[in-house]
KOLPA-904633 format. One record per residue (C-alpha): residue in one letter; x, y, z. Coordinates in steps of 0.2 Angstrom, whole numbers, plus 5000, padded with zeros to 4 digits. Example, Ala and Ser with C-alpha at 12.3 -4.5 7.8 and 13.67 -1.06 7.14 Angstrom:
2
<rest:a x:5062 y:4978 z:5039>
<rest:s x:5068 y:4995 z:5036>
This chain:
117
<rest:m x:4953 y:5066 z:4974>
<rest:i x:4970 y:5062 z:4969>
<rest:h x:4982 y:5057 z:4984>
<rest:q x:5001 y:5058 z:4984>
<rest:m x:5011 y:5043 z:4990>
<rest:k x:5028 y:5038 z:4990>
<rest:l x:5034 y:5019 z:4985>
<rest:q x:5051 y:5010 z:4983>
<rest:n x:5056 y:5004 z:4968>
<rest:d x:5050 y:4985 z:4972>
<rest:p x:5033 y:4988 z:4976>
<rest:f x:5030 y:5004 z:4964>
<rest:q x:5035 y:4989 z:4950>
<rest:m x:5026 y:4975 z:4958>
<rest:i x:5009 y:4986 z:4960>
<rest:k x:5012 y:4992 z:4940>
<rest:k x:5013 y:4974 z:4934>
<rest:g x:4997 y:4970 z:4944>
<rest:q x:5005 y:4958 z:4956>
<rest:k x:5002 y:4968 z:4972>
<rest:t x:4985 y:4975 z:4973>
<rest:i x:4985 y:4979 z:4994>
<rest:e x:4997 y:4993 z:4998>
<rest:m x:4999 y:4994 z:5017>
<rest:r x:5001 y:5009 z:5027>
<rest:l x:4998 y:5017 z:5045>
<rest:y x:4979 y:5022 z:5046>
<rest:d x:4984 y:5039 z:5050>
<rest:e x:4975 y:5057 z:5047>
<rest:k x:4983 y:5057 z:5028>
<rest:r x:4979 y:5038 z:5026>
<rest:k x:4959 y:5044 z:5034>
<rest:l x:4957 y:5055 z:5020>
<rest:v x:4957 y:5041 z:5006>
<rest:q x:4940 y:5035 z:4999>
<rest:v x:4935 y:5020 z:4990>
<rest:g x:4934 y:5029 z:4972>
<rest:d x:4948 y:5039 z:4975>
<rest:e x:4963 y:5039 z:4965>
<rest:i x:4981 y:5037 z:4973>
<rest:s x:4997 y:5044 z:4960>
<rest:f x:5013 y:5034 z:4968>
<rest:t x:5029 y:5039 z:4965>
<rest:n x:5044 y:5029 z:4964>
<rest:m x:5056 y:5034 z:4975>
<rest:e x:5071 y:5028 z:4964>
<rest:s x:5067 y:5033 z:4948>
<rest:g x:5054 y:5047 z:4950>
<rest:e x:5041 y:5038 z:4939>
<rest:t x:5021 y:5039 z:4944>
<rest:l x:5008 y:5027 z:4943>
<rest:l x:4990 y:5032 z:4944>
<rest:t x:4979 y:5020 z:4954>
<rest:k x:4961 y:5020 z:4959>
<rest:v x:4955 y:5014 z:4976>
<rest:k x:4944 y:5000 z:4975>
<rest:n x:4944 y:4995 z:4995>
<rest:l x:4950 y:4999 z:5012>
<rest:y x:4953 y:4986 z:5026>
<rest:i x:4956 y:4993 z:5042>
<rest:y x:4964 y:4982 z:5057>
<rest:p x:4973 y:4987 z:5074>
<rest:s x:4988 y:4980 z:5068>
<rest:f x:4999 y:4971 z:5051>
<rest:q x:4997 y:4956 z:5060>
<rest:e x:4978 y:4954 z:5058>
<rest:l x:4980 y:4961 z:5042>
<rest:y x:4991 y:4949 z:5036>
<rest:q x:4981 y:4935 z:5043>
<rest:n x:4966 y:4941 z:5030>
<rest:f x:4976 y:4941 z:5014>
<rest:d x:4987 y:4931 z:5004>
<rest:p x:5004 y:4935 z:5004>
<rest:k x:5006 y:4938 z:4986>
<rest:v x:4995 y:4952 z:4984>
<rest:l x:5004 y:4960 z:4999>
<rest:g x:5019 y:4962 z:4988>
<rest:y x:5027 y:4946 z:4993>
<rest:e x:5035 y:4933 z:4979>
<rest:d x:5031 y:4915 z:4977>
<rest:g x:5037 y:4904 z:4993>
<rest:e x:5044 y:4922 z:5001>
<rest:e x:5040 y:4920 z:5021>
<rest:a x:5027 y:4935 z:5026>
<rest:h x:5029 y:4942 z:5042>
<rest:p x:5018 y:4958 z:5049>
<rest:e x:5034 y:4960 z:5056>
<rest:d x:5043 y:4968 z:5040>
<rest:m x:5033 y:4984 z:5041>
<rest:e x:5040 y:4989 z:5058>
<rest:q x:5055 y:4994 z:5049>
<rest:y x:5043 y:5008 z:5040>
<rest:y x:5032 y:5012 z:5056>
<rest:p x:5037 y:5011 z:5073>
<rest:k x:5025 y:4999 z:5086>
<rest:a x:5020 y:5014 z:5097>
<rest:k x:5012 y:5024 z:5080>
<rest:i x:5005 y:5006 z:5074>
<rest:k x:4995 y:5004 z:5091>
<rest:k x:4990 y:5023 z:5092>
<rest:y x:4983 y:5023 z:5072>
<rest:g x:4981 y:5004 z:5067>
<rest:v x:4984 y:5000 z:5048>
<rest:v x:4975 y:5000 z:5032>
<rest:g x:4976 y:4991 z:5016>
<rest:i x:4971 y:4998 z:5003>
<rest:e x:4968 y:4989 z:4988>
<rest:v x:4972 y:4996 z:4971>
<rest:e x:4970 y:4994 z:4952>
<rest:t x:4981 y:5003 z:4940>
<rest:i x:4972 y:5016 z:4928>
<rest:q x:4987 y:5020 z:4917>
<rest:g x:5005 y:5017 z:4917>
<rest:e x:5013 y:5031 z:4921>
<rest:y x:5007 y:5051 z:4920>
<rest:k x:5017 y:5067 z:4923>
<rest:s x:5008 y:5079 z:4935>
């Protein structure tokens, strides 16, 4: 199964380069459909470029705080020396939704750099 997800330019480029290997999302109904072995097509919200990835693993937690505690900030998309704060994710997801659904770290690997759907 191929899932479609949108990404801001910076995390898109980091996944493309293999620097960011875990995409963090709300574990809502849409993300509960994602299984290990599935593919995710990420679309760059700035350029429209697409990137095909394969799901290697899923890490489910009740909060971003717990997810952050279990991973090196670099695999989550932070640069060397950059402070990693779980609160950073609140710009995308309200606290009430995080509490309701929990969160998922989707470990991905790039299948190919670009494809047209």
